[in-house]
PDB file with SEQRES, HELIX, SHEET and CRYST1 records, atoms N, CA, C and O in Angstrom:
SEQRES   1 A   78  UNK UNK UNK UNK UNK UNK UNK UNK UNK UNK UNK UNK UNK          
SEQRES   2 A   78  UNK UNK UNK UNK UNK UNK UNK UNK UNK UNK UNK UNK UNK          
SEQRES   3 A   78  UNK UNK UNK UNK UNK UNK UNK UNK UNK UNK UNK UNK UNK          
SEQRES   4 A   78  UNK UNK UNK UNK UNK UNK UNK UNK UNK UNK UNK UNK UNK          
SEQRES   5 A   78  UNK UNK UNK UNK UNK UNK UNK UNK UNK UNK UNK UNK UNK          
SEQRES   6 A   78  UNK UNK UNK UNK UNK UNK UNK UNK UNK UNK UNK UNK UNK          
HELIX    1 AA1 UNK A   20  UNK A   42  1                                  23    
HELIX    2 AA2 UNK A   45  UNK A   52  1                                   8    
HELIX    3 AA3 UNK A   56  UNK A   62  1                                   7    
HELIX    4 AA4 UNK A   66  UNK A   76  1                                  11    
CRYST1    1.000    1.000    1.000  90.00  90.00  90.00 P 1           1          
ATOM      1  N   UNK A   1     -41.090   0.454   5.164  1.00  0.00           N  
ATOM      2  CA  UNK A   1     -40.727   1.122   6.386  1.00  0.00           C  
ATOM      3  C   UNK A   1     -41.625   2.354   6.564  1.00  0.00           C  
ATOM      4  O   UNK A   1     -41.906   3.059   5.595  1.00  0.00           O  
ATOM      5  N   UNK A   2     -42.062   2.608   7.759  1.00  0.00           N  
ATOM      6  CA  UNK A   2     -42.929   3.739   8.068  1.00  0.00           C  
ATOM      7  C   UNK A   2     -42.065   4.949   8.384  1.00  0.00           C  
ATOM      8  O   UNK A   2     -41.150   4.881   9.204  1.00  0.00           O  
ATOM      9  N   UNK A   3     -42.371   6.056   7.722  1.00  0.00           N  
ATOM     10  CA  UNK A   3     -41.621   7.276   7.991  1.00  0.00           C  
ATOM     11  C   UNK A   3     -42.334   8.077   9.068  1.00  0.00           C  
ATOM     12  O   UNK A   3     -43.557   8.218   9.054  1.00  0.00           O  
ATOM     13  N   UNK A   4     -41.571   8.582   9.970  1.00  0.00           N  
ATOM     14  CA  UNK A   4     -42.123   9.393  11.055  1.00  0.00           C  
ATOM     15  C   UNK A   4     -42.146  10.841  10.581  1.00  0.00           C  
ATOM     16  O   UNK A   4     -41.141  11.392  10.131  1.00  0.00           O  
ATOM     17  N   UNK A   5     -43.330  11.436  10.698  1.00  0.00           N  
ATOM     18  CA  UNK A   5     -43.457  12.840  10.313  1.00  0.00           C  
ATOM     19  C   UNK A   5     -42.683  13.701  11.305  1.00  0.00           C  
ATOM     20  O   UNK A   5     -42.776  13.521  12.520  1.00  0.00           O  
ATOM     21  N   UNK A   6     -41.929  14.626  10.761  1.00  0.00           N  
ATOM     22  CA  UNK A   6     -41.161  15.507  11.640  1.00  0.00           C  
ATOM     23  C   UNK A   6     -42.107  16.477  12.321  1.00  0.00           C  
ATOM     24  O   UNK A   6     -42.961  17.095  11.687  1.00  0.00           O  
ATOM     25  N   UNK A   7     -41.937  16.591  13.603  1.00  0.00           N  
ATOM     26  CA  UNK A   7     -42.756  17.514  14.380  1.00  0.00           C  
ATOM     27  C   UNK A   7     -42.006  18.834  14.513  1.00  0.00           C  
ATOM     28  O   UNK A   7     -40.781  18.872  14.634  1.00  0.00           O  
ATOM     29  N   UNK A   8     -42.772  19.898  14.488  1.00  0.00           N  
ATOM     30  CA  UNK A   8     -42.167  21.210  14.691  1.00  0.00           C  
ATOM     31  C   UNK A   8     -41.735  21.303  16.151  1.00  0.00           C  
ATOM     32  O   UNK A   8     -42.516  21.018  17.058  1.00  0.00           O  
ATOM     33  N   UNK A   9     -40.502  21.699  16.364  1.00  0.00           N  
ATOM     34  CA  UNK A   9     -39.996  21.803  17.731  1.00  0.00           C  
ATOM     35  C   UNK A   9     -40.397  23.132  18.339  1.00  0.00           C  
ATOM     36  O   UNK A   9     -40.258  24.189  17.723  1.00  0.00           O  
ATOM     37  N   UNK A  10     -40.895  23.057  19.557  1.00  0.00           N  
ATOM     38  CA  UNK A  10     -41.192  24.286  20.270  1.00  0.00           C  
ATOM     39  C   UNK A  10     -39.935  24.745  20.986  1.00  0.00           C  
ATOM     40  O   UNK A  10     -39.082  23.936  21.353  1.00  0.00           O  
ATOM     41  N   UNK A  11     -39.832  26.043  21.177  1.00  0.00           N  
ATOM     42  CA  UNK A  11     -38.680  26.543  21.920  1.00  0.00           C  
ATOM     43  C   UNK A  11     -38.744  26.084  23.376  1.00  0.00           C  
ATOM     44  O   UNK A  11     -39.819  25.828  23.918  1.00  0.00           O  
ATOM     45  N   UNK A  12     -37.579  25.987  23.988  1.00  0.00           N  
ATOM     46  CA  UNK A  12     -37.523  25.571  25.379  1.00  0.00           C  
ATOM     47  C   UNK A  12     -38.061  26.655  26.290  1.00  0.00           C  
ATOM     48  O   UNK A  12     -38.074  27.830  25.922  1.00  0.00           O  
ATOM     49  N   UNK A  13     -38.500  26.273  27.462  1.00  0.00           N  
ATOM     50  CA  UNK A  13     -38.934  27.233  28.464  1.00  0.00           C  
ATOM     51  C   UNK A  13     -40.412  27.549  28.377  1.00  0.00           C  
ATOM     52  O   UNK A  13     -41.149  27.015  27.548  1.00  0.00           O  
ATOM     53  N   UNK A  14     -40.802  28.419  29.249  1.00  0.00           N  
ATOM     54  CA  UNK A  14     -42.195  28.847  29.347  1.00  0.00           C  
ATOM     55  C   UNK A  14     -42.525  29.802  28.206  1.00  0.00           C  
ATOM     56  O   UNK A  14     -41.705  30.658  27.872  1.00  0.00           O  
ATOM     57  N   UNK A  15     -43.702  29.678  27.602  1.00  0.00           N  
ATOM     58  CA  UNK A  15     -44.056  30.632  26.538  1.00  0.00           C  
ATOM     59  C   UNK A  15     -44.223  32.038  27.120  1.00  0.00           C  
ATOM     60  O   UNK A  15     -44.710  32.187  28.240  1.00  0.00           O  
ATOM     61  N   UNK A  16     -43.827  33.056  26.378  1.00  0.00           N  
ATOM     62  CA  UNK A  16     -43.909  34.421  26.903  1.00  0.00           C  
ATOM     63  C   UNK A  16     -45.346  34.871  27.108  1.00  0.00           C  
ATOM     64  O   UNK A  16     -46.234  34.545  26.319  1.00  0.00           O  
ATOM     65  N   UNK A  17     -45.561  35.625  28.182  1.00  0.00           N  
ATOM     66  CA  UNK A  17     -46.880  36.163  28.504  1.00  0.00           C  
ATOM     67  C   UNK A  17     -47.199  37.345  27.593  1.00  0.00           C  
ATOM     68  O   UNK A  17     -48.340  37.527  27.167  1.00  0.00           O  
ATOM     69  N   UNK A  18     -46.173  38.146  27.300  1.00  0.00           N  
ATOM     70  CA  UNK A  18     -46.345  39.318  26.435  1.00  0.00           C  
ATOM     71  C   UNK A  18     -45.069  39.500  25.628  1.00  0.00           C  
ATOM     72  O   UNK A  18     -44.030  38.926  25.953  1.00  0.00           O  
ATOM     73  N   UNK A  19     -45.154  40.280  24.604  1.00  0.00           N  
ATOM     74  CA  UNK A  19     -43.978  40.512  23.758  1.00  0.00           C  
ATOM     75  C   UNK A  19     -42.947  41.363  24.503  1.00  0.00           C  
ATOM     76  O   UNK A  19     -43.272  42.028  25.487  1.00  0.00           O  
ATOM     77  N   UNK A  20     -41.712  41.335  24.025  1.00  0.00           N  
ATOM     78  CA  UNK A  20     -40.661  42.150  24.638  1.00  0.00           C  
ATOM     79  C   UNK A  20     -40.998  43.633  24.548  1.00  0.00           C  
ATOM     80  O   UNK A  20     -40.708  44.392  25.473  1.00  0.00           O  
ATOM     81  N   UNK A  21     -41.603  44.045  23.452  1.00  0.00           N  
ATOM     82  CA  UNK A  21     -41.954  45.461  23.301  1.00  0.00           C  
ATOM     83  C   UNK A  21     -43.007  45.881  24.330  1.00  0.00           C  
ATOM     84  O   UNK A  21     -42.919  46.965  24.907  1.00  0.00           O  
ATOM     85  N   UNK A  22     -44.005  45.017  24.556  1.00  0.00           N  
ATOM     86  CA  UNK A  22     -45.022  45.313  25.577  1.00  0.00           C  
ATOM     87  C   UNK A  22     -44.398  45.340  26.969  1.00  0.00           C  
ATOM     88  O   UNK A  22     -44.728  46.202  27.783  1.00  0.00           O  
ATOM     89  N   UNK A  23     -43.502  44.404  27.240  1.00  0.00           N  
ATOM     90  CA  UNK A  23     -42.819  44.361  28.535  1.00  0.00           C  
ATOM     91  C   UNK A  23     -41.944  45.588  28.709  1.00  0.00           C  
ATOM     92  O   UNK A  23     -41.898  46.173  29.791  1.00  0.00           O  
ATOM     93  N   UNK A  24     -41.254  45.980  27.656  1.00  0.00           N  
ATOM     94  CA  UNK A  24     -40.400  47.169  27.702  1.00  0.00           C  
ATOM     95  C   UNK A  24     -41.239  48.404  28.051  1.00  0.00           C  
ATOM     96  O   UNK A  24     -40.831  49.218  28.879  1.00  0.00           O  
ATOM     97  N   UNK A  25     -42.395  48.541  27.427  1.00  0.00           N  
ATOM     98  CA  UNK A  25     -43.260  49.694  27.698  1.00  0.00           C  
ATOM     99  C   UNK A  25     -43.781  49.657  29.139  1.00  0.00           C  
ATOM    100  O   UNK A  25     -43.849  50.695  29.798  1.00  0.00           O  
ATOM    101  N   UNK A  26     -44.144  48.484  29.624  1.00  0.00           N  
ATOM    102  CA  UNK A  26     -44.605  48.326  31.004  1.00  0.00           C  
ATOM    103  C   UNK A  26     -43.496  48.721  31.982  1.00  0.00           C  
ATOM    104  O   UNK A  26     -43.763  49.370  32.993  1.00  0.00           O  
ATOM    105  N   UNK A  27     -42.268  48.336  31.687  1.00  0.00           N  
ATOM    106  CA  UNK A  27     -41.145  48.695  32.546  1.00  0.00           C  
ATOM    107  C   UNK A  27     -40.864  50.194  32.528  1.00  0.00           C  
ATOM    108  O   UNK A  27     -40.527  50.774  33.560  1.00  0.00           O  
ATOM    109  N   UNK A  28     -41.000  50.814  31.378  1.00  0.00           N  
ATOM    110  CA  UNK A  28     -40.793  52.263  31.289  1.00  0.00           C  
ATOM    111  C   UNK A  28     -41.830  52.991  32.150  1.00  0.00           C  
ATOM    112  O   UNK A  28     -41.492  53.939  32.859  1.00  0.00           O  
ATOM    113  N   UNK A  29     -43.076  52.555  32.092  1.00  0.00           N  
ATOM    114  CA  UNK A  29     -44.125  53.174  32.902  1.00  0.00           C  
ATOM    115  C   UNK A  29     -43.877  52.950  34.390  1.00  0.00           C  
ATOM    116  O   UNK A  29     -44.059  53.863  35.195  1.00  0.00           O  
ATOM    117  N   UNK A  30     -43.465  51.746  34.754  1.00  0.00           N  
ATOM    118  CA  UNK A  30     -43.180  51.434  36.159  1.00  0.00           C  
ATOM    119  C   UNK A  30     -41.970  52.225  36.655  1.00  0.00           C  
ATOM    120  O   UNK A  30     -41.966  52.714  37.785  1.00  0.00           O  
ATOM    121  N   UNK A  31     -40.955  52.349  35.818  1.00  0.00           N  
ATOM    122  CA  UNK A  31     -39.763  53.107  36.200  1.00  0.00           C  
ATOM    123  C   UNK A  31     -40.087  54.586  36.371  1.00  0.00           C  
ATOM    124  O   UNK A  31     -39.552  55.242  37.264  1.00  0.00           O  
ATOM    125  N   UNK A  32     -40.952  55.103  35.529  1.00  0.00           N  
ATOM    126  CA  UNK A  32     -41.346  56.507  35.663  1.00  0.00           C  
ATOM    127  C   UNK A  32     -41.983  56.749  37.030  1.00  0.00           C  
ATOM    128  O   UNK A  32     -41.686  57.746  37.688  1.00  0.00           O  
ATOM    129  N   UNK A  33     -42.840  55.854  37.449  1.00  0.00           N  
ATOM    130  CA  UNK A  33     -43.476  55.979  38.768  1.00  0.00           C  
ATOM    131  C   UNK A  33     -42.446  55.825  39.883  1.00  0.00           C  
ATOM    132  O   UNK A  33     -42.472  56.568  40.864  1.00  0.00           O  
ATOM    133  N   UNK A  34     -41.551  54.871  39.735  1.00  0.00           N  
ATOM    134  CA  UNK A  34     -40.533  54.614  40.754  1.00  0.00           C  
ATOM    135  C   UNK A  34     -39.562  55.788  40.872  1.00  0.00           C  
ATOM    136  O   UNK A  34     -39.243  56.215  41.981  1.00  0.00           O  
ATOM    137  N   UNK A  35     -39.088  56.314  39.737  1.00  0.00           N  
ATOM    138  CA  UNK A  35     -38.182  57.458  39.766  1.00  0.00           C  
ATOM    139  C   UNK A  35     -38.891  58.688  40.320  1.00  0.00           C  
ATOM    140  O   UNK A  35     -38.285  59.487  41.034  1.00  0.00           O  
ATOM    141  N   UNK A  36     -40.165  58.841  39.993  1.00  0.00           N  
ATOM    142  CA  UNK A  36     -40.928  59.968  40.517  1.00  0.00           C  
ATOM    143  C   UNK A  36     -41.105  59.904  42.021  1.00  0.00           C  
ATOM    144  O   UNK A  36     -41.088  60.935  42.694  1.00  0.00           O  
ATOM    145  N   UNK A  37     -41.274  58.706  42.554  1.00  0.00           N  
ATOM    146  CA  UNK A  37     -41.494  58.536  43.986  1.00  0.00           C  
ATOM    147  C   UNK A  37     -40.200  58.596  44.794  1.00  0.00           C  
ATOM    148  O   UNK A  37     -40.185  59.148  45.894  1.00  0.00           O  
ATOM    149  N   UNK A  38     -39.105  58.028  44.256  1.00  0.00           N  
ATOM    150  CA  UNK A  38     -37.879  57.884  45.041  1.00  0.00           C  
ATOM    151  C   UNK A  38     -36.678  58.626  44.474  1.00  0.00           C  
ATOM    152  O   UNK A  38     -35.639  58.707  45.130  1.00  0.00           O  
ATOM    153  N   UNK A  39     -36.801  59.167  43.270  1.00  0.00           N  
ATOM    154  CA  UNK A  39     -35.654  59.782  42.626  1.00  0.00           C  
ATOM    155  C   UNK A  39     -34.760  58.721  42.011  1.00  0.00           C  
ATOM    156  O   UNK A  39     -34.947  57.528  42.249  1.00  0.00           O  
ATOM    157  N   UNK A  40     -33.794  59.155  41.225  1.00  0.00           N  
ATOM    158  CA  UNK A  40     -32.916  58.201  40.542  1.00  0.00           C  
ATOM    159  C   UNK A  40     -32.084  57.395  41.535  1.00  0.00           C  
ATOM    160  O   UNK A  40     -31.985  56.174  41.420  1.00  0.00           O  
ATOM    161  N   UNK A  41     -31.489  58.078  42.505  1.00  0.00           N  
ATOM    162  CA  UNK A  41     -30.608  57.398  43.457  1.00  0.00           C  
ATOM    163  C   UNK A  41     -31.377  56.435  44.357  1.00  0.00           C  
ATOM    164  O   UNK A  41     -30.849  55.383  44.720  1.00  0.00           O  
ATOM    165  N   UNK A  42     -32.597  56.768  44.718  1.00  0.00           N  
ATOM    166  CA  UNK A  42     -33.369  55.934  45.639  1.00  0.00           C  
ATOM    167  C   UNK A  42     -34.071  54.760  44.988  1.00  0.00           C  
ATOM    168  O   UNK A  42     -34.421  53.792  45.663  1.00  0.00           O  
ATOM    169  N   UNK A  43     -34.279  54.835  43.689  1.00  0.00           N  
ATOM    170  CA  UNK A  43     -34.970  53.757  42.975  1.00  0.00           C  
ATOM    171  C   UNK A  43     -33.987  52.633  42.679  1.00  0.00           C  
ATOM    172  O   UNK A  43     -32.804  52.874  42.438  1.00  0.00           O  
ATOM    173  N   UNK A  44     -34.483  51.417  42.701  1.00  0.00           N  
ATOM    174  CA  UNK A  44     -33.626  50.289  42.325  1.00  0.00           C  
ATOM    175  C   UNK A  44     -34.377  49.418  41.308  1.00  0.00           C  
ATOM    176  O   UNK A  44     -35.606  49.419  41.243  1.00  0.00           O  
ATOM    177  N   UNK A  45     -33.603  48.689  40.531  1.00  0.00           N  
ATOM    178  CA  UNK A  45     -34.166  47.868  39.458  1.00  0.00           C  
ATOM    179  C   UNK A  45     -35.110  46.802  40.011  1.00  0.00           C  
ATOM    180  O   UNK A  45     -36.091  46.451  39.356  1.00  0.00           O  
ATOM    181  N   UNK A  46     -34.833  46.290  41.189  1.00  0.00           N  
ATOM    182  CA  UNK A  46     -35.705  45.272  41.784  1.00  0.00           C  
ATOM    183  C   UNK A  46     -37.085  45.847  42.084  1.00  0.00           C  
ATOM    184  O   UNK A  46     -38.097  45.171  41.903  1.00  0.00           O  
ATOM    185  N   UNK A  47     -37.124  47.100  42.543  1.00  0.00           N  
ATOM    186  CA  UNK A  47     -38.419  47.741  42.813  1.00  0.00           C  
ATOM    187  C   UNK A  47     -39.186  48.007  41.523  1.00  0.00           C  
ATOM    188  O   UNK A  47     -40.409  47.865  41.488  1.00  0.00           O  
ATOM    189  N   UNK A  48     -38.482  48.389  40.471  1.00  0.00           N  
ATOM    190  CA  UNK A  48     -39.128  48.586  39.162  1.00  0.00           C  
ATOM    191  C   UNK A  48     -39.699  47.264  38.676  1.00  0.00           C  
ATOM    192  O   UNK A  48     -40.823  47.216  38.178  1.00  0.00           O  
ATOM    193  N   UNK A  49     -38.927  46.190  38.818  1.00  0.00           N  
ATOM    194  CA  UNK A  49     -39.381  44.868  38.395  1.00  0.00           C  
ATOM    195  C   UNK A  49     -40.620  44.448  39.171  1.00  0.00           C  
ATOM    196  O   UNK A  49     -41.577  43.937  38.588  1.00  0.00           O  
ATOM    197  N   UNK A  50     -40.609  44.661  40.474  1.00  0.00           N  
ATOM    198  CA  UNK A  50     -41.761  44.289  41.306  1.00  0.00           C  
ATOM    199  C   UNK A  50     -42.998  45.083  40.916  1.00  0.00           C  
ATOM    200  O   UNK A  50     -44.092  44.529  40.812  1.00  0.00           O  
ATOM    201  N   UNK A  51     -42.823  46.377  40.701  1.00  0.00           N  
ATOM    202  CA  UNK A  51     -43.953  47.231  40.313  1.00  0.00           C  
ATOM    203  C   UNK A  51     -44.536  46.782  38.978  1.00  0.00           C  
ATOM    204  O   UNK A  51     -45.748  46.860  38.775  1.00  0.00           O  
ATOM    205  N   UNK A  52     -43.680  46.310  38.061  1.00  0.00           N  
ATOM    206  CA  UNK A  52     -44.134  45.872  36.735  1.00  0.00           C  
ATOM    207  C   UNK A  52     -44.633  44.429  36.735  1.00  0.00           C  
ATOM    208  O   UNK A  52     -45.299  43.998  35.793  1.00  0.00           O  
ATOM    209  N   UNK A  53     -44.310  43.685  37.791  1.00  0.00           N  
ATOM    210  CA  UNK A  53     -44.742  42.291  37.850  1.00  0.00           C  
ATOM    211  C   UNK A  53     -43.896  41.347  37.010  1.00  0.00           C  
ATOM    212  O   UNK A  53     -44.385  40.339  36.501  1.00  0.00           O  
ATOM    213  N   UNK A  54     -42.614  41.690  36.871  1.00  0.00           N  
ATOM    214  CA  UNK A  54     -41.686  40.840  36.117  1.00  0.00           C  
ATOM    215  C   UNK A  54     -40.470  40.562  36.998  1.00  0.00           C  
ATOM    216  O   UNK A  54     -40.318  41.153  38.066  1.00  0.00           O  
ATOM    217  N   UNK A  55     -39.615  39.663  36.541  1.00  0.00           N  
ATOM    218  CA  UNK A  55     -38.406  39.350  37.304  1.00  0.00           C  
ATOM    219  C   UNK A  55     -37.335  40.400  37.041  1.00  0.00           C  
ATOM    220  O   UNK A  55     -37.355  41.099  36.028  1.00  0.00           O  
ATOM    221  N   UNK A  56     -36.408  40.490  37.977  1.00  0.00           N  
ATOM    222  CA  UNK A  56     -35.277  41.389  37.809  1.00  0.00           C  
ATOM    223  C   UNK A  56     -34.448  40.977  36.600  1.00  0.00           C  
ATOM    224  O   UNK A  56     -33.895  41.829  35.904  1.00  0.00           O  
ATOM    225  N   UNK A  57     -34.361  39.690  36.351  1.00  0.00           N  
ATOM    226  CA  UNK A  57     -33.623  39.188  35.187  1.00  0.00           C  
ATOM    227  C   UNK A  57     -34.220  39.748  33.888  1.00  0.00           C  
ATOM    228  O   UNK A  57     -33.485  40.101  32.966  1.00  0.00           O  
ATOM    229  N   UNK A  58     -35.545  39.827  33.821  1.00  0.00           N  
ATOM    230  CA  UNK A  58     -36.217  40.382  32.643  1.00  0.00           C  
ATOM    231  C   UNK A  58     -35.865  41.851  32.467  1.00  0.00           C  
ATOM    232  O   UNK A  58     -35.624  42.303  31.348  1.00  0.00           O  
ATOM    233  N   UNK A  59     -35.833  42.604  33.570  1.00  0.00           N  
ATOM    234  CA  UNK A  59     -35.487  44.029  33.493  1.00  0.00           C  
ATOM    235  C   UNK A  59     -34.090  44.190  32.903  1.00  0.00           C  
ATOM    236  O   UNK A  59     -33.885  44.987  31.987  1.00  0.00           O  
ATOM    237  N   UNK A  60     -33.125  43.427  33.433  1.00  0.00           N  
ATOM    238  CA  UNK A  60     -31.748  43.563  32.954  1.00  0.00           C  
ATOM    239  C   UNK A  60     -31.557  43.012  31.545  1.00  0.00           C  
ATOM    240  O   UNK A  60     -30.620  43.410  30.852  1.00  0.00           O  
ATOM    241  N   UNK A  61     -32.423  42.109  31.113  1.00  0.00           N  
ATOM    242  CA  UNK A  61     -32.346  41.619  29.731  1.00  0.00           C  
ATOM    243  C   UNK A  61     -32.758  42.720  28.757  1.00  0.00           C  
ATOM    244  O   UNK A  61     -32.207  42.825  27.661  1.00  0.00           O  
ATOM    245  N   UNK A  62     -33.724  43.535  29.159  1.00  0.00           N  
ATOM    246  CA  UNK A  62     -34.236  44.583  28.275  1.00  0.00           C  
ATOM    247  C   UNK A  62     -33.519  45.928  28.456  1.00  0.00           C  
ATOM    248  O   UNK A  62     -33.418  46.712  27.513  1.00  0.00           O  
ATOM    249  N   UNK A  63     -33.031  46.187  29.656  1.00  0.00           N  
ATOM    250  CA  UNK A  63     -32.314  47.430  29.960  1.00  0.00           C  
ATOM    251  C   UNK A  63     -31.051  47.065  30.737  1.00  0.00           C  
ATOM    252  O   UNK A  63     -31.150  46.615  31.879  1.00  0.00           O  
ATOM    253  N   UNK A  64     -29.871  47.246  30.154  1.00  0.00           N  
ATOM    254  CA  UNK A  64     -28.636  46.804  30.798  1.00  0.00           C  
ATOM    255  C   UNK A  64     -28.348  47.445  32.161  1.00  0.00           C  
ATOM    256  O   UNK A  64     -27.726  46.828  33.026  1.00  0.00           O  
ATOM    257  N   UNK A  65     -28.811  48.703  32.345  1.00  0.00           N  
ATOM    258  CA  UNK A  65     -28.564  49.361  33.627  1.00  0.00           C  
ATOM    259  C   UNK A  65     -29.623  50.434  33.887  1.00  0.00           C  
ATOM    260  O   UNK A  65     -30.447  50.741  33.026  1.00  0.00           O  
ATOM    261  N   UNK A  66     -29.577  50.988  35.086  1.00  0.00           N  
ATOM    262  CA  UNK A  66     -30.583  51.959  35.509  1.00  0.00           C  
ATOM    263  C   UNK A  66     -30.509  53.239  34.681  1.00  0.00           C  
ATOM    264  O   UNK A  66     -31.537  53.867  34.427  1.00  0.00           O  
ATOM    265  N   UNK A  67     -29.327  53.628  34.264  1.00  0.00           N  
ATOM    266  CA  UNK A  67     -29.176  54.839  33.447  1.00  0.00           C  
ATOM    267  C   UNK A  67     -29.883  54.683  32.097  1.00  0.00           C  
ATOM    268  O   UNK A  67     -30.536  55.614  31.625  1.00  0.00           O  
ATOM    269  N   UNK A  68     -29.752  53.509  31.479  1.00  0.00           N  
ATOM    270  CA  UNK A  68     -30.445  53.263  30.207  1.00  0.00           C  
ATOM    271  C   UNK A  68     -31.953  53.299  30.389  1.00  0.00           C  
ATOM    272  O   UNK A  68     -32.677  53.807  29.532  1.00  0.00           O  
ATOM    273  N   UNK A  69     -32.418  52.767  31.493  1.00  0.00           N  
ATOM    274  CA  UNK A  69     -33.853  52.788  31.774  1.00  0.00           C  
ATOM    275  C   UNK A  69     -34.336  54.228  31.956  1.00  0.00           C  
ATOM    276  O   UNK A  69     -35.387  54.600  31.433  1.00  0.00           O  
ATOM    277  N   UNK A  70     -33.584  55.027  32.686  1.00  0.00           N  
ATOM    278  CA  UNK A  70     -33.947  56.437  32.865  1.00  0.00           C  
ATOM    279  C   UNK A  70     -33.958  57.175  31.524  1.00  0.00           C  
ATOM    280  O   UNK A  70     -34.837  58.002  31.279  1.00  0.00           O  
ATOM    281  N   UNK A  71     -32.996  56.882  30.662  1.00  0.00           N  
ATOM    282  CA  UNK A  71     -32.953  57.512  29.343  1.00  0.00           C  
ATOM    283  C   UNK A  71     -34.196  57.162  28.532  1.00  0.00           C  
ATOM    284  O   UNK A  71     -34.740  58.017  27.833  1.00  0.00           O  
ATOM    285  N   UNK A  72     -34.647  55.921  28.619  1.00  0.00           N  
ATOM    286  CA  UNK A  72     -35.867  55.510  27.902  1.00  0.00           C  
ATOM    287  C   UNK A  72     -37.095  56.196  28.477  1.00  0.00           C  
ATOM    288  O   UNK A  72     -38.005  56.560  27.731  1.00  0.00           O  
ATOM    289  N   UNK A  73     -37.135  56.378  29.785  1.00  0.00           N  
ATOM    290  CA  UNK A  73     -38.250  57.103  30.413  1.00  0.00           C  
ATOM    291  C   UNK A  73     -38.273  58.527  29.885  1.00  0.00           C  
ATOM    292  O   UNK A  73     -39.335  59.046  29.540  1.00  0.00           O  
ATOM    293  N   UNK A  74     -37.114  59.160  29.818  1.00  0.00           N  
ATOM    294  CA  UNK A  74     -37.030  60.545  29.314  1.00  0.00           C  
ATOM    295  C   UNK A  74     -37.456  60.616  27.847  1.00  0.00           C  
ATOM    296  O   UNK A  74     -38.179  61.534  27.458  1.00  0.00           O  
ATOM    297  N   UNK A  75     -37.010  59.648  27.024  1.00  0.00           N  
ATOM    298  CA  UNK A  75     -37.396  59.641  25.607  1.00  0.00           C  
ATOM    299  C   UNK A  75     -38.891  59.453  25.433  1.00  0.00           C  
ATOM    300  O   UNK A  75     -39.480  60.002  24.502  1.00  0.00           O  
ATOM    301  N   UNK A  76     -39.505  58.695  26.306  1.00  0.00           N  
ATOM    302  CA  UNK A  76     -40.951  58.436  26.162  1.00  0.00           C  
ATOM    303  C   UNK A  76     -41.776  59.687  26.447  1.00  0.00           C  
ATOM    304  O   UNK A  76     -42.945  59.765  26.068  1.00  0.00           O  
ATOM    305  N   UNK A  77     -41.164  60.667  27.115  1.00  0.00           N  
ATOM    306  CA  UNK A  77     -41.873  61.907  27.450  1.00  0.00           C  
ATOM    307  C   UNK A  77     -41.772  62.958  26.356  1.00  0.00           C  
ATOM    308  O   UNK A  77     -42.441  63.989  26.431  1.00  0.00           O  
ATOM    309  N   UNK A  78     -40.960  62.720  25.355  1.00  0.00           N  
ATOM    310  CA  UNK A  78     -40.792  63.708  24.280  1.00  0.00           C  
ATOM    311  C   UNK A  78     -41.938  63.694  23.320  1.00  0.00           C  
ATOM    312  O   UNK A  78     -41.948  64.465  22.360  1.00  0.00           O  
TER     313      UNK A  78                                                      
END                                                                             
């Protein structure tokens, strides 16, 4: 009987363009520009996502809410 060699399974979905850490840094930079231009109240996560070139779903996967994103922007300035 012929044995079939097991193939390594690839993960489902599209392969990532960049690592989560690189995406996180890109979002922090985009949010800094967005908050600077519109203020905290005027900025929205969709605009940050568009400026960074990622989906809104990606933004919320890495930052649960706008306050957390602002906190990361502030930490990056220290």
